[in-house]
N, C-alpha and C positions, 0 to 999 in steps of 0.2 A: 568804745563806745565814744563818738565823737562829739565836741562841743560847739557844733553849728548851731546858732541859735533859730529855732523854729520860726515859721512865717503863721501870723496869725489867720486863722479861718474865719473870715467874715459873712458866711453865709452858713444857714443851718445843715451840716453836713448830717447824713443819716448814719449812725452808730447803732449796735447791738448793746444791749445792757451788759452782755458779757464781753464785749470788747473793751469798754472802760473798766468795768470792776474786776477783770481777771489781768489787767495789764500789769506786767510785775517790776517795770522801772518808771516810777512818776516822772523822772525827767524826758521820758518818751512817750508820756500820753499825750493824746491828741490837744493842740493849743487851739481854742477859739469855739466858736458857736457850734451848736449840735441840735440835732432832734432825736429822741429815742422814744421807743414805743414799748410800754409793758404795763404789768397789772400794778395798780397802785394800793398796797397792801395797807399802809400806815403814811402818816404825814411826813414821813423823813425817809422814806425809801419807795424805790420803785422795782420789782422783779421781774426778771426774764420771763418769756412765755416761749412754748415750743413753737417751732416754724415747720407748717405742712410742707410736703414736698421734699422732707429730709427724712432719710431711713431710719426706721424706728431704733436701731442700735447706735446710731450717731445723735441721736436726739436726746436732749435733756428734758426732763418733765418742767411742767410750770413751776416757777417760783424758786426755783434750785438756786439760782445767783439773784443776789440782791444789791443794788447800788443806792447810795446814799445820795439825798437830794437837799436843797436848800432853797425855800421859798418863803415869800414875805405874806402871802394871802392865805385864808382859809380854805382849807381843802374838803371840808366835809362832804361836799356833793361830788367828790371825785374817788372817795375811799371806798375801796373793792370794787373799783371798775378799771375795765382797760382803757388806758389813756396814752395820749402822745404829749411829749413835754417838749419843749424848746428852751433853750438855755445856753451856759457855757461850761465846759468842763474845767474845774479847778481841784485843788487840792488842799485837803486839811490835816493839819497837825493832830494825829492821834494822840499826843500828849497834852493837848490843850482842848480848851472848851470850843465847839463848833460856832464859830462867829464868823462873821464876813471878813471883819478886819485881820484875820488870821489867815485867810486863804492865800493859797501860791497858786503858782502855773509851772508847766514845764518850762518856760520861757525863764522864770525867774530862778529856778531850780539850776538850770544849765548856766545861767549867769553867774550864779554862786559860785558852781564847778570852776568856771573860767576865771572868776576872780582868785579862788583858791590856787588854781595851777599857776597864774600868774606872780603871788605870793610867794608860793614854795619856791619857784624859780628864781625870784630874786633874791630870796634868803639864801640860796645857793650859789649867788653871784653870776648867775647865766644871764646871758645878753636878753633882753625884754623882746618879745616875739608874740604872735597872735596866737591865743590858747588853742590846742588842737584837741585834746581827748587823750583817754588812756591807751588808745588803739596807735599812737605816735612811737615808731619804734626809736625815735632819737630822745625819749624821755626818759628821764633817770629812773633808777629803780625805787629811790625814796620817794619821788614826787608820785610816780604811779601808785606805789602802794598807798600813802597818803589818800589819794584821790578816788581810789576802789575802796578804801576804808569808810569816805563820807559818802560814797554812792550806796554802799550797804546799808548805812545809816539812815540814808533819805528814803530807802526802800521800806525800812523798818518804819518811819515815821509818819511818811505823808501816804495818805490813801485818798482815792478819787472820791467827786463830789459833783452834781451837777447844780450850778445856780441857775434856777428856774426862772424864765422871764413868763412864760406863757404856758397853759395846760389846758388839754382839748379833751373831750371824751373821743374815743377811738373805736367805732362799731365794726371794723373792718380790719383791725390790727394785724391779725396775722397774714391776712392777703396782702397787706400793704408791707409788712415785713419782705415778703416773699419780692413782690415786686421790686422793691429797692435794691436787695440783693442781685436780683437779675439785671436790673439796671447797671450795677456796680459791675458786675462781669462783663457787661457790653463796654463800659469804658476802659476796662483794662485791655479787653481784646484789641480794641481801637489803639490804644496808647502802644501797645506792643507793635502793633503793625506798622505805626509811624517810624518807630526806631530801627 
């Protein structure tokens, strides 16, 4: 894993509930604003919905994946409805109460790993250098071991949550998901053609 600091995404990038909720490494999760479409089953989570045009054997049923959300406004009119949320991907510490002041981001976790690498290498008497990450072949075994141990602890401790800024009813949710995924494929193909 490299320790390059992520760039904040300052637009509402479309993400699936599954993309956020199933991310295995909190330090690599989306950093910035997003929009997510799903079923609001209660006031603190949004559930995945099945996507038309995907083969049934590759399809998850509605509600299989759930993603925590944090919102200040009352959601009574949105409960048990398909919605589109706009917000920011953050991380909550599963060992603490879910409070805004306790939220982290992928940026802050990578920053902590960078600081730990610098501290460990300084303690070993190595020359100061730009933090590189665990894939650095020049890194000592001891430093790599301690960093990987910290990454495992972060994976167990930090879970994704979306800090919601706005929420809207979405009557054509499945169709909108398909259109966003189609548009994403077009952008990827264009990017490949440029390279």
